[in-house]
C-alpha positions in Angstrom: 4.3 -29.0 12.4 1.7 -28.5 15.2 2.4 -25.0 16.4 0.3 -22.0 16.9 1.7 -18.8 14.9 0.6 -15.2 15.4 1.6 -12.4 13.0 1.8 -9.1 13.3 2.3 -7.3 9.6 3.3 -3.7 9.4 3.8 -1.0 6.8 2.4 -0.9 3.2 0.0 -3.5 1.1 3.2 -5.0 -0.5 4.6 -6.2 2.6 1.3 -7.5 3.7 1.4 -9.7 0.7 4.8 -11.0 1.8 2.9 -11.9 5.0 0.1 -13.7 3.6 2.8 -15.8 1.7 4.4 -16.9 4.8 1.1 -17.7 6.5 -0.1 -19.8 3.8 3.4 -21.7 4.0 3.2 -22.4 7.6 -0.6 -23.5 7.4 0.0 -25.8 4.9 3.0 -27.1 7.2 0.4 -28.1 9.6 0.5 -24.9 11.8 -2.5 -23.2 13.2 -2.7 -19.4 12.5 -4.1 -17.4 15.3 -5.1 -13.8 15.6 -4.3 -13.6 19.3 -0.7 -13.7 20.7 -1.7 -15.1 24.0 -0.4 -18.7 24.3 1.2 -18.8 20.7 4.2 -20.8 20.0 5.8 -18.2 17.7 5.2 -14.7 16.7 6.3 -13.2 13.7 6.8 -9.4 13.2 6.8 -8.6 9.4 8.2 -5.2 9.8 8.6 -1.8 7.8 11.7 0.2 7.8 10.7 2.9 5.2 10.9 6.1 7.2 11.2 6.8 10.8 7.6 6.6 11.9 7.6 2.9 10.3 10.9 2.1 12.2 9.5 3.5 15.6 6.4 1.3 15.2 8.1 -1.7 14.0 10.8 -1.3 17.2 7.9 -0.8 19.6 6.3 -4.1 18.3 9.4 -5.9 18.8 9.7 -4.6 22.2 6.0 -5.5 23.1 6.7 -8.8 22.0 9.9 -9.1 24.0 7.6 -8.2 27.2 5.0 -10.8 26.4 7.8 -13.3 25.9 9.3 -12.5 29.5 5.9 -13.1 30.8 5.6 -16.5 28.9 2.7 -15.4 27.0 4.4 -16.1 23.8 7.2 -18.5 22.7 9.5 -17.6 20.0 9.9 -14.4 18.2 10.9 -14.0 14.6 11.4 -10.3 12.9 11.3 -10.2 9.3 10.7 -7.7 6.8 12.2 -4.3 5.7 13.4 -3.4 9.2 15.2 -6.7 9.6 16.8 -6.5 5.9 18.0 -3.0 6.9 19.3 -3.4 10.3 20.3 -7.0 10.1 23.2 -6.6 12.8 21.0 -4.5 15.3 17.9 -6.3 16.1 19.0 -9.3 18.1 22.2 -7.8 19.5 20.1 -4.7 20.8 16.9 -6.9 21.7 18.2 -10.4 22.8 14.6 -11.8 23.4 14.2 -11.9 19.7 15.0 -15.5 18.3 15.6 -15.0 14.8 15.9 -12.1 12.4 15.6 -12.9 8.8 16.1 -10.6 5.5 13.1 -10.8 2.8 15.0 -13.2 0.7 14.3 -16.0 3.8 10.6 -15.6 3.7 10.3 -18.8 1.8 12.3 -20.6 4.5 10.1 -19.7 7.2 8.4 -23.3 7.8 12.3 -24.7 8.3 12.9 -21.5 10.3 10.1 -22.1 12.7 10.9 -26.0 12.9 14.4 -25.2 13.9 13.6 -22.7 16.6 11.1 -25.2 18.1 13.6 -27.6 18.1 16.0 -25.6 20.4 18.0 -23.9 17.9 20.3 -21.1 18.7 19.2 -17.7 17.5 19.1 -17.4 13.7 20.3 -14.5 11.3 19.7 -15.4 7.8 20.0 -13.4 4.9 20.2 -14.9 1.2 19.9 -13.0 -1.6 16.8 -10.6 -1.8 15.8 -12.1 -4.9 14.7 -15.3 -3.1 11.5 -13.4 -1.8 8.5 -15.5 -3.0 6.5 -13.4 -5.2 4.2 -16.3 -6.1 2.4 -19.3 -4.5 -0.6 -19.5 -2.3 -1.6 -16.8 0.0 -3.7 -16.7 3.2 -5.7 -13.4 2.9 -5.8 -10.9 5.6 -7.9 -8.5 3.9 -11.9 -9.5 3.8 -12.7 -12.1 1.3 -14.1 -9.8 -1.5 -11.0 -7.8 -2.2 -7.4 -8.4 -2.2 -3.9 -6.8 -3.2 -2.5 -8.4 -6.3 1.4 -7.6 -6.1 2.9 -7.5 -9.5 6.4 -6.7 -8.8 8.9 -6.1 -6.1 11.8 -4.0 -5.7 12.3 -0.6 -7.6 14.7 0.7 -10.3 13.9 4.5 -9.9 16.5 5.5 -7.0 14.6 8.5 -5.9 17.5 10.3 -3.5 15.1 9.9 -0.4 14.0 6.4 -0.9 15.6 3.3 0.7 13.7 0.7 -1.1 16.3 -0.1 -3.9 18.6 -0.7 -0.8 16.2 -2.9 0.9 14.5 -4.7 -1.9 16.8 -4.3 -4.9 16.0 -3.5 -8.3 12.6 -4.0 -9.9 11.5 -7.5 -10.3 8.3 -8.2 -12.3 6.2 -11.3 -12.3 5.2 -12.7 -15.7 1.9 -12.0 -17.1 0.8 -15.4 -17.0 1.9 -15.9 -13.4 -0.3 -12.8 -12.3 -3.2 -14.0 -14.2 -2.9 -17.4 -12.6 -2.9 -15.7 -9.2 -5.9 -13.5 -10.3 -8.1 -16.6 -11.6 -7.5 -18.3 -8.0 -8.4 -15.3 -6.3 -11.6 -15.0 -8.4 -12.5 -18.4 -7.6 -12.3 -17.9 -4.0 -14.7 -14.9 -4.0 -12.4 -12.0 -4.7 -14.3 -9.4 -6.6 -12.0 -6.4 -6.3 -8.4 -6.6 -7.3 -5.9 -3.9 -6.0 -2.7 -3.7 -8.1 0.6 -2.9 -6.1 4.3 -2.5 -6.7 6.8 0.0 -5.8 6.3 1.4 -9.4 3.4 -0.2 -10.9 3.2 1.6 -14.1 6.9 0.4 -14.8 5.4 -3.1 -14.6 7.4 -5.7 -17.2 10.1 -3.2 -18.2 12.7 -5.3 -17.0 11.5 -8.8 -18.1 9.9 -7.5 -21.3 11.7 -4.6 -22.4 8.5 -2.2 -22.1 5.6 -1.4 -19.9 3.1 -4.2 -19.8 0.5 -2.7 -17.6 -2.0 -1.8 -20.3 -1.9 -5.4 -21.6 -2.1 -6.9 -17.8 -5.2 -4.8 -17.3 -6.8 -5.8 -20.7 -6.1 -9.7 -19.6 -7.3 -9.4 -15.9 -10.5 -7.7 -17.3 -11.4 -10.9 -18.8 -11.4 -12.8 -15.6 -14.9 -14.0 -14.7 -15.8 -13.0 -11.1 -13.5 -10.0 -11.0 -15.6 -6.8 -11.2 -13.0 -4.3 -9.7 -9.4 -3.4 -10.7 -7.7 -0.8 -9.0 -4.3 0.5 -9.4 -2.2 1.9 -6.6 1.5 3.5 -6.8 1.4 4.9 -10.5 4.1 7.1 -11.6 3.2 10.2 -13.9 6.0 9.7 -16.5 4.6 6.4 -17.4 1.0 7.3 -17.8 0.8 6.7 -21.5 -2.0 7.1 -24.0 -2.0 3.3 -24.2 -2.8 3.3 -20.3 -5.3 6.1 -20.5 -7.2 4.0 -23.3 -7.1 1.1 -21.4 -8.8 2.6 -18.4 -11.1 4.5 -20.5 -12.5 1.4 -22.6 -12.6 -1.4 -19.6 -15.3 -1.1 -17.2 -13.9 -3.4 -14.6 -10.8 -0.9 -14.4 -11.9 1.8 -12.3 -11.5 5.4 -13.0 -9.3 5.9 -10.3 -5.4 6.4 -10.2 -2.9 6.9 -7.5 -0.1 9.2 -8.5 2.5 9.6 -5.8 3.8 13.0 -7.1 5.9 14.2 -4.1 6.2 17.6 -5.1 5.8 20.1 -8.0 8.7 22.4 -8.0 11.2 21.7 -10.6 14.1 22.1 -8.4 12.7 19.8 -5.8 11.9 16.9 -8.1 15.1 17.4 -9.6 16.9 17.0 -6.2 14.6 14.0 -5.2 15.7 12.3 -8.7 12.0 12.3 -9.9 11.5 11.8 -13.5 9.7 14.3 -15.6 8.9 18.1 -14.7 6.2 20.1 -13.3 5.0 20.7 -16.5 5.1 16.8 -17.5 2.9 16.5 -14.4 0.4 19.0 -15.2 -0.1 17.5 -18.7 -0.6 14.0 -17.3 -3.4 15.3 -15.1 -4.8 17.3 -17.8 -4.9 14.3 -20.4 -6.5 11.9 -17.8 -9.3 14.5 -16.8 -9.9 15.3 -20.4 -10.1 11.6 -21.5 -11.8 10.3 -18.4 -14.0 13.0 -17.1 -14.9 11.0 -13.9 -11.2 10.0 -13.0 -10.2 10.4 -9.2 -6.8 11.1 -8.6 -5.1 10.5 -5.5 -1.7 11.9 -4.6 0.8 12.1 -1.9 3.4 14.8 -1.1 6.5 15.1 0.8 6.9 18.1 2.9 10.1 19.8 4.1 12.7 18.2 1.6 15.9 19.8 1.4 15.5 23.1 -0.6 11.9 23.4 0.1 12.1 27.2 1.1 8.9 29.5 1.5 8.7 30.0 -2.2 9.0 26.5 -3.2 6.3 25.4 -0.8 4.0 28.4 -2.0 4.2 26.6 -5.4 3.0 23.4 -4.0 0.3 25.0 -2.3 -0.9 26.9 -5.6 -0.5 23.6 -7.2 -2.7 21.8 -4.9 -5.4 24.7 -5.1 -5.6 24.8 -8.8 -5.4 21.0 -9.3 -8.2 20.0 -7.1 -7.0 16.5 -6.1 -9.7 14.0 -5.4 -7.7 12.4 -2.5 -4.3 13.6 -1.2 -1.8 13.0 1.6 1.2 14.5 3.1 4.3 13.1 4.6 7.1 15.0 6.4 10.4 14.6 4.9 12.3 11.9 6.8 16.1 11.8 6.2 17.2 8.1 6.0 21.0 7.0 6.2 22.4 5.7 3.2 20.3 8.0 0.6 21.6 10.8 -0.9 18.9 13.1 0.5 20.0 12.4 4.1 23.3 14.5 3.4 21.5 17.6 1.6 21.3 20.8 3.3 18.2 23.0 3.6 15.5 20.7 5.0 12.8 22.5 6.9 12.5 22.4 10.7 10.0 20.3 12.5 7.8 23.1 13.4 7.9 24.4 9.8 7.0 20.9 8.2 4.1 20.5 10.7 2.7 24.1 9.8 3.2 23.3 6.1 1.2 20.3 6.2 -1.4 21.5 8.4 -1.6 24.3 5.7 -2.0 21.9 2.6 -4.6 19.5 4.3 -6.7 22.6 5.2 -6.8 23.7 1.8 -7.5 20.0 0.8 -10.3 19.7 3.1 -12.1 22.7 1.5 -11.5 21.2 -1.6 -13.1 17.8 -0.4 -15.8 19.7 1.0 -17.0 21.2 -2.3 -16.3 17.7 -4.2 -18.4 15.8 -1.8 -21.6 18.4 -2.0 -21.4 17.9 -5.6 -21.9 14.3 -5.5 -25.4 14.9 -4.1 -28.0 13.5 -6.0 -25.8 11.0 -7.7 -26.1 7.2 -7.8 -23.0 5.3 -7.0 -22.3 1.9 -7.1 -21.0 0.5 -3.8 -19.6 -2.4 -2.2 -20.5 -3.5 1.2 -18.0 -3.3 3.9 -19.9 -3.6 7.2 -23.2 -3.5 9.0 -24.0 -1.6 12.2 -27.0 -3.3 13.8 -27.6 -0.3 16.3 -28.2 2.0 13.7 -29.4 -0.5 11.0 -27.0 0.9 8.3 -24.2 0.0 6.2 -20.6 1.2 5.4 -19.3 0.7 1.8 -16.8 2.1 -0.8 -17.4 3.3 -4.3 -15.0 3.1 -7.2 -13.5 6.5 -5.7 -12.2 5.0 -2.6 -9.5 2.6 -1.9 -9.7 0.3 1.0 -7.9 1.5 4.2 -6.8 4.8 3.1 -9.8 6.7 1.4 -13.3 7.7 2.4 -16.6 5.6 2.8 -20.3 5.8 2.3 -22.6 5.2 5.3 -26.1 4.2 3.7 -29.2 2.3 4.5 -31.1 -0.2 2.5 -34.5 -1.8 2.5 -33.1 -5.0 1.9 -30.7 -7.3 3.7 -27.0 -7.0 2.2 -24.1 -8.9 2.9 -20.3 -8.1 3.1 -19.1 -8.0 -0.5 -22.4 -7.2 -2.1 -22.8 -4.4 -4.5 -25.7 -1.9 -4.4 -26.7 1.5 -6.1 -26.6 4.2 -3.5 -28.5 7.6 -3.8 -26.4 10.1 -2.3 -28.1 12.9 -0.1 -25.7 14.0 2.4 -21.9 14.6 3.6 -20.2 13.8 6.8 -16.8 15.2 6.7 -14.8 13.0 4.4 -17.5 10.6 3.9 -20.8 10.3 2.1 -24.4 9.5 3.2 -27.0 7.6 1.1 -29.5 5.3 0.7 -30.0 2.0 -1.7 -32.3 2.6 -4.5 
């Protein structure tokens, strides 16, 4: 096939990996993958549909594509991803410019779908079982060449009451250890130095196929791959932070002292209503163990604000927890009731203005915490990966082990020698610029 294909991929890193699999299949079939849309034969919109803001972004992207099609800027439009899986009956009926709406289980059929559309097929709606979603195979990386996401599982079996993921993607489905290791070796041979492990629940990896969590073993074996220098973990649930996992992080230099724990709340009543495993005491104990065993550990978390039942007292408890725990990285999201989830029918959700004020309160407190933590880094020498160079200021931007790409902070620094994207350098920190650090290569 000799078609020009454009791709818009929205949402989380897991969805981004799905997009990379589709792009690789299309390229292998002879298509030209373009990063511009003017004149492309097919535009694929890989959507997110997790919360209202994500749905809004996806719909706006589809409508923009529809306008481009009316202007003959693009040819065919294909919608895939979580929004199309969740709203299979609405997209084509409400946006007739769309030529195909496919469920996630049809991602592996993307070459055939493109071919049929370009040969004059009527609009396509295809929804094979979700288990058909490819979790392995070649990928066309859309990240810089020195780092990549490594998706180790799909779906989720936790069934938090606010979450649509089990309904969209099904129960957790882990890849085998060998399958993941094979992909990691290929990525390393291609120049990837940093692997970022992702799943809906990374710490539950392996429970479905091995009967027990296998993340520590996976980390141990990934650490043995030549060329990989950093291994980072996102989406780790606190109840699965075992002594074995802590020891693995502690003893392997390549496994970064960084962990993403999406806690969502600290009040026991709210946690129970969310169907989160564990209690506030369990969460505090996990954080204490991590910091005791790994003093340099960077802990990132997220909270949902305004969940049904979160009154002034419950919110005050959350604020107190944030200030006493002093997280290294923190984000807040407004509760977004999603049809089909138990939380959608719960009463007592905070109103929009209250939620906005509460989020502002938490983030103002967190900014003060970050100010202090960043000031404490002045004088330290931190290993930093180079991300970009600015010729106007003759300076570089990079990340330390404390910063995941696209979500955390960065380091702005100068160097007496020329550096390339993906190089590592030791940077002495001498200043702070809001959330970012300032330094110089030693």
